[in-house]
C-alpha positions in Angstrom: -19.3 -11.7 -0.1 -17.5 -13.3 2.8 -16.3 -11.0 5.6 -14.5 -11.6 8.8 -14.5 -9.8 12.2 -12.0 -7.2 13.3 -10.7 -9.7 15.9 -10.0 -12.3 13.2 -8.6 -9.8 10.7 -6.3 -7.9 13.1 -5.6 -10.2 16.0 -2.6 -8.1 17.3 -4.4 -4.7 17.2 -6.1 -3.2 20.2 -9.1 -1.3 19.0 -10.6 1.8 20.6 -13.9 1.2 22.4 -15.0 4.7 21.4 -14.7 3.7 17.7 -16.8 0.6 18.2 -19.8 1.9 20.1 -23.3 2.4 18.8 -22.7 6.0 17.7 -19.7 4.9 15.5 -21.8 2.1 14.1 -24.6 4.5 13.2 -22.2 6.9 11.5 -20.6 4.0 9.6 -17.1 4.9 10.6 -14.4 2.3 10.7 -12.8 1.0 13.9 -9.6 2.7 15.1 -6.6 1.4 16.9 -6.4 2.6 20.5 -3.4 4.8 19.8 -5.5 7.3 17.7 -7.4 8.2 20.9 -4.5 10.3 22.0 -2.5 11.1 18.9 -3.8 11.4 15.4 -0.8 13.1 13.8 -0.1 9.9 11.8 -3.1 7.8 10.7 -4.0 5.7 7.7 -7.2 4.0 6.7 -6.5 0.5 5.6 -8.8 -1.5 3.3 -6.5 -4.5 2.8 -8.5 -6.3 0.1 -10.2 -3.5 -1.7 -9.3 -1.6 -4.9 -11.2 1.4 -6.3 -11.9 1.2 -10.1 -13.5 4.3 -11.5 -14.6 5.2 -8.1 -16.3 1.9 -7.3 -15.1 -0.7 -4.8 -13.6 -3.8 -6.3 -12.9 -6.7 -3.9 -9.6 -8.5 -4.6 -9.6 -11.2 -1.9 -12.1 -13.2 0.1 -12.8 -13.2 2.9 -12.7 -9.4 2.9 -11.1 -7.8 5.9 -12.9 -4.8 7.3 -11.8 -1.2 6.9 -9.8 0.0 9.9 -8.0 3.3 10.9 -4.5 2.8 12.3 -1.5 4.7 13.6 1.7 4.2 11.8 3.0 1.5 14.2 -0.1 -0.6 14.0 -0.3 -0.1 10.2 3.2 -1.4 9.7 2.7 -4.2 12.1 0.0 -5.5 9.8 1.6 -4.6 6.5 5.2 -5.5 7.0 4.8 -9.3 7.1 2.2 -9.3 4.3 4.4 -7.2 2.0 7.4 -9.4 2.7 5.4 -12.5 2.0 3.8 -11.3 -1.3 5.2 -13.7 -3.9 4.7 -11.4 -7.0 6.6 -8.6 -8.6 6.2 -5.1 -7.1 7.1 -1.6 -8.2 6.8 1.0 -5.5 7.1 4.8 -5.5 8.2 6.8 -2.5 5.3 9.2 -1.7 5.5 12.9 -1.3 5.4 13.3 2.5 3.9 16.8 2.2 1.0 16.0 -0.2 0.1 12.4 -0.4 -3.3 11.2 0.8 -3.6 7.8 -0.7 -1.0 4.9 -1.2 -2.4 1.9 -3.0 -1.4 -1.2 -4.9 -2.8 -1.8 -8.4 -2.2 -5.1 -10.2 -1.1 -4.9 -13.8 -4.4 -6.1 -15.3 -6.2 -3.3 -13.4 -4.0 -0.4 -14.6 -6.4 1.0 -17.1 -9.5 0.5 -15.0 -7.8 2.2 -12.1 -7.4 5.3 -14.2 -3.7 5.2 -15.0 -2.8 7.1 -18.2 -1.9 4.7 -21.1 1.7 5.8 -21.2 2.1 5.3 -17.5 0.5 1.9 -17.6 2.7 0.9 -20.5 5.9 2.0 -18.6 4.8 0.2 -15.5 4.0 -3.0 -17.4 7.3 -2.9 -19.3 9.3 -2.5 -16.1 7.4 -5.3 -14.4 8.2 -7.6 -17.2 12.0 -7.0 -17.1 14.4 -9.5 -15.8 15.5 -8.6 -12.3 19.0 -8.7 -10.8 19.8 -9.9 -7.3 18.7 -7.9 -4.3 20.8 -4.8 -3.5 20.9 -6.0 0.2 21.4 -9.8 -0.2 22.0 -12.5 -2.7 18.3 -13.4 -3.2 16.5 -12.7 -6.5 14.9 -9.2 -6.5 11.2 -8.9 -6.8 10.7 -5.2 -5.8 11.8 -2.2 -7.9 11.8 0.9 -5.6 11.8 4.5 -6.9 12.7 7.3 -4.6 11.2 10.7 -5.0 14.5 11.9 -6.3 14.3 9.4 -9.2 10.6 9.7 -10.0 8.7 12.6 -8.5 5.2 11.7 -9.8 3.4 9.3 -12.1 3.4 12.0 -14.7 7.1 11.4 -15.3 6.4 8.2 -17.3 9.7 8.5 -19.2 11.6 8.4 -15.9 9.5 5.3 -14.9 10.5 3.7 -18.2 14.2 4.5 -17.9 15.1 5.2 -14.3 17.4 2.8 -12.6 15.5 2.5 -9.3 16.7 0.1 -6.6 16.1 -3.7 -6.8 15.2 -5.6 -3.6 14.0 -9.0 -2.6 10.5 -9.1 -1.1 11.8 -8.8 2.5 14.1 -5.9 1.8 11.6 -4.2 -0.5 9.0 -4.4 2.2 11.5 -2.9 4.7 12.3 -0.1 2.2 8.6 0.9 2.1 8.2 0.7 5.8 11.3 2.8 6.3 9.8 5.4 4.0 6.7 5.6 6.1 8.7 5.8 9.3 10.5 8.8 7.9 7.3 10.7 7.4 6.6 12.7 10.6 2.9 13.3 10.0 0.3 11.9 7.6 -3.4 11.5 7.0 -3.7 8.6 4.5 -7.4 8.2 3.5 -6.8 4.9 1.6 -4.2 2.1 1.5 -4.6 -1.5 0.5 -2.2 -4.5 0.3 -0.8 -6.3 -2.7 -2.8 -8.9 -4.7 -2.5 -10.7 -8.0 0.8 -11.6 -9.7 2.4 -8.2 -10.2 1.6 -4.5 -9.9 2.6 -1.1 -8.5 2.3 0.9 -5.3 1.4 4.4 -6.4 0.4 7.6 -4.5 -1.8 10.6 -5.0 
């Protein structure tokens, strides 16, 4: 399993020395961006290349970038460009700001193994296979289908997933929509987030 250093994986992120000392190494805790030293009201643990299938880590890219804890600004500085550059189809659900603790991408072939209910997996797969209109913000072909909390409140609402209109965006504007949603959340403690992989899939929250 190929791994790379924090410096290679996150060249624009200044990491806290406290989170990289011998005691942090003994505890096995991930490195943190320097901003979390003074303010941890908004933090997320990013495992960019890792998916959890039935509770076990499944690596989805190599080399594997290390786990890191980030403030919102540092998280979005890493995620925004990669989200916008992802060439595949994405469905994304606005998380519940009051309750969500994980926000992760699952590619279509992994829906079942990731524990999604069969009716939810079927609804997601059908929507991902649909022809897409142009982006709501520009003339480029849409690749993202965004569902607000008002449209789909949770993954249990699989009929709304199957039938809800949602908003269609190109990759750049879809990525912006997701980043805006995070920026509108005042406080969060996200234990797990990854980045898109494969050809198509969905960003879901729990």
